[in-house]
N, C-alpha and C positions, 0 to 999 in steps of 0.2 A: 412611523420610523421604518417598518418593514416595507411599506410601499415605496418609500424613498430609496431604500437599498436596491429595490428591483428596478427603479427608474434610472439610477445612476449609470449602470452598464449600458442602457439604451442611449443615454446622452453621450456617454463615452464613445460608443460606436458611431454616433452621428458626427462627432467632432474630431476624432482621431485622424491622422494622416491616412490616406487611402491605402498606401502600401502596407500598412500594419493590419489591415482588415483580415487577411488570410491567417496570419499568426494568431490573431485574436479569436477568430472562429475556431481554429484548431484547438486552442487552449480551452475554450468553452466546451467544445465537443469532448475533449478529454475529461473535463470535470463532470460532464453529464454521464459519460461511461462509468466513471468511478462511483457516482451516485447510484447508477443502475446496478452495478455489481454489489454495492452495499445493500441496496434494496432487495435484490434477489436472494440474499443470504438470510433474510429474516422473514418472519410470518407477515404477510401483507395485510396489515390493519388498515382501516379506513383513513386514518391520519397519514400513514405512509403513502398510500395510493394518491391521496389528494396532494401531498407535498411533491411527489414525483411528477404529477400532472402539471403542477405550477411551474416546476423547473423546466419541463419540456416546452410548455407554452412560452416561457421566458426565452428559451433558446431559439424557438421559432421567430419570436418577435425581434430578437437581436439580428438573426440572419436576414429577416425581411428588411430591416433598416439598412443593413449593409448592402443588400442587393439593390435597393433603391438608390443608394449613394453611387454604386458602381455604374448603374444604368445612366443616371444623370451625368456622371463624369464622362462616360463614353459619348454621350450626345452633345455635351457642352464644351468639353475640353479638347483642344486641338493639338496640344503638345504632349508627348509621352513623359512619364516620370523619369528623371535622370537615373541612369544605372547606379551611379555612386550612392544615391539615397537608399538603395536596397541592401547595402552591405550589412547594416545593423539587423535588418529583417532576416537575412541569410544566417547570421550568427545565432539569432534567437531560434530559428527553425532547426539549426544544427543541434543546439542544446536540448530542445524539446524532443527531437528524434533520438538523440543519445540516451536521454532518460527513459523514454518509452521502450526502446529496444533493449536497454540494459535491464529494465524491469521484467520484460518477457524472458530474457536470458536467465534471470534469477529464478523465475518460476520453473522454467524448463530444467535448469540445473538441479533444483530441489527435487523435482519429480524423478530425474534420472538417478541421482545419488541415492534416493530412497529405495530404489529397486535393487541396488547393488550393496550399499552399506547403509543400514538404517540408523546408525548411531547419530546422536545430535552433533557430536564433534565433526563427523564426516560431512554433515549438511553445511556447517559453517565453513569448513575448509573448502568444500566444493564451490561455494559462492565466491570465496576469496580467490581461488584459482581461476574461476571464470572472469573475475575482474582483472586479474593479471593478464590473462589471454586477451581480453578486450584491449588493454593498454598496448600490448605487444603487436597485435594483429591489425589494429586500426590504420596505422600509417602504411602498412604493407598491402592492405586490401582497398585503400581509398581509391575510388574509381575515377575521380575528376582530375583534370590537369593541375599540376602543382604551381599555380599562381599564388601570389601573396595572399589574396583574399581567400582562395580555396584552402590554403594551408592554415589560415586563422580559423576557418570553419572546421577543418579537420581537428585542430587542437581543442576547440570548444566541444565538438562531438566526442572526442576521446576523453576529456576530463569529465564531462557530464555523465558518461557511462560509468566510469570508475567511481565517481562520487555517488552515483545511485547504488552501486553494489556495496560500497562502504557504508552508506546510510542504512541499507537494508540489514547488514550485519549488526550495526550499532543498535538499530531498533529491536532486533531479535534478542540481543543480550539485555537491553533495558527492559524488555517485556518479561524476562525471567525474574529480574529483581522486583518489578512491579507486582507480579503474581505472589511472590514470596512475602513481600512486605504487606500486601493486602491480606494475605492469609493470616499472618501474625496479628494484624490489627483486628480482623474478624474473630479470631479465636479467643482473644482476651483471656489468655491463660488456660483455656480448655485444651484437652488433647485433640490432636487432629493429624491427618496424614494426607498426602497429595498423590494424585494419579495424573498421568499425562498420556495423550494419544500416541500410539505406536502402530506399526503395521500389524501387530498382533493384538490390537485393541488397547483399551486403557490399562496401563501398567503402573505399578508403584515407581515413583521417581527415585533415582539413585544419585543424581547430580543436578546442579542448578541448570545446566544446559538442557536437561530434559523438559524444563519449563520455559525454554526460550520460544520466541515466536516462530522460528523455523521448525522446531520439533513438536511443540504442542499445537497441532492442527487437526481438526476433526476429520479432514479428508484423508489422513494417514491410516485410519482404521477404527477409530473410536467414534461414538456418536456425539462426543463433546471434545472440545479442545483440551480441557483439563478439568479434573474434578477434585473436590475437597470433601473428605469425610470428617465431620466435626462432632465431637462428643464421643460417647461410648455407650454400649448396651442399648437400653430402650431409648436413650436420649440422642442416639446417633442421627445426624441430619446431613443431607447431601447438598453441596453447592457446586455450581459449574462456573467456569470462567467465560466471560463475555468480552470479546475484543471491542465490540461495538460500544458497550457500556463502560469498558475499562475497569471492571470490578467483578467480584464474585457475586453471583445471583443464586437465590434459592432454587434448587432443582426438584421439581415434582416427581421425577423419575427416581426409582431406587437403583442404586448401583451395586456392584459386586465388590465387597470389601476384601481386597488382596494386599492390604497394608495395615500396619498396627498403629492406631492413633496414640500419639504421645505428646506431651507438652513441648512446644517449640520444635516441632518435628523437622522443619526445614532449615533451621539455623545451622546445624552442623554439616549440611550438605556441601560437598566440594563442587568446584566448577568442572 
């Protein structure tokens, strides 16, 4: 089954219309970059290295099939692809560019806001403002002539960027709920307390937003995204949040207890 899943994209590359090869390659390249980012943030075990090598070889195989198709078409086909057939391709590329650029804008916004106002509320407000500016500035800075097709591409680019910013905010808020619900399930009635990464290191959470995806990031100043102190006294155990695993995992490192473990610690937290 795994081999079949790897062969299907190769068959898809060989049979798809030639004008869709470039968008297809760019989509695969984006997927590979995301895999590489995910791989670079974890300890490189043998399984992870082997898996990334397979993905890279698969990407090279797909590109090779596409290059052969392009070369054969150049040699054998005498008529160019009609311009009208490329409109759907242009719209897809506009949406892909909008999502990628909006994702970069979100990361840059979080970094800038964190240097000025490090509160979790400011981080979310900053991304929402960035999305609003994207919507307002896109039609004013659009560099291409305002033909009907170009305006459609502009609209797709504009909507894709705003949708990416909105999806990022929604994910961040959902991540807070996921952490809190997982902590309650893991505690099973035992006392616990939560810490989240801040520019000042891991600090006790005072709101649910502190556990959001935007706020609970190891790069902000802590060695973990978030930590959970479970139990009390000699029975105290430490857990850390793994975005990759989507769950609390046992932490072999001892933390600094700057919060008081109590039962249902996160339940009364406001947003």
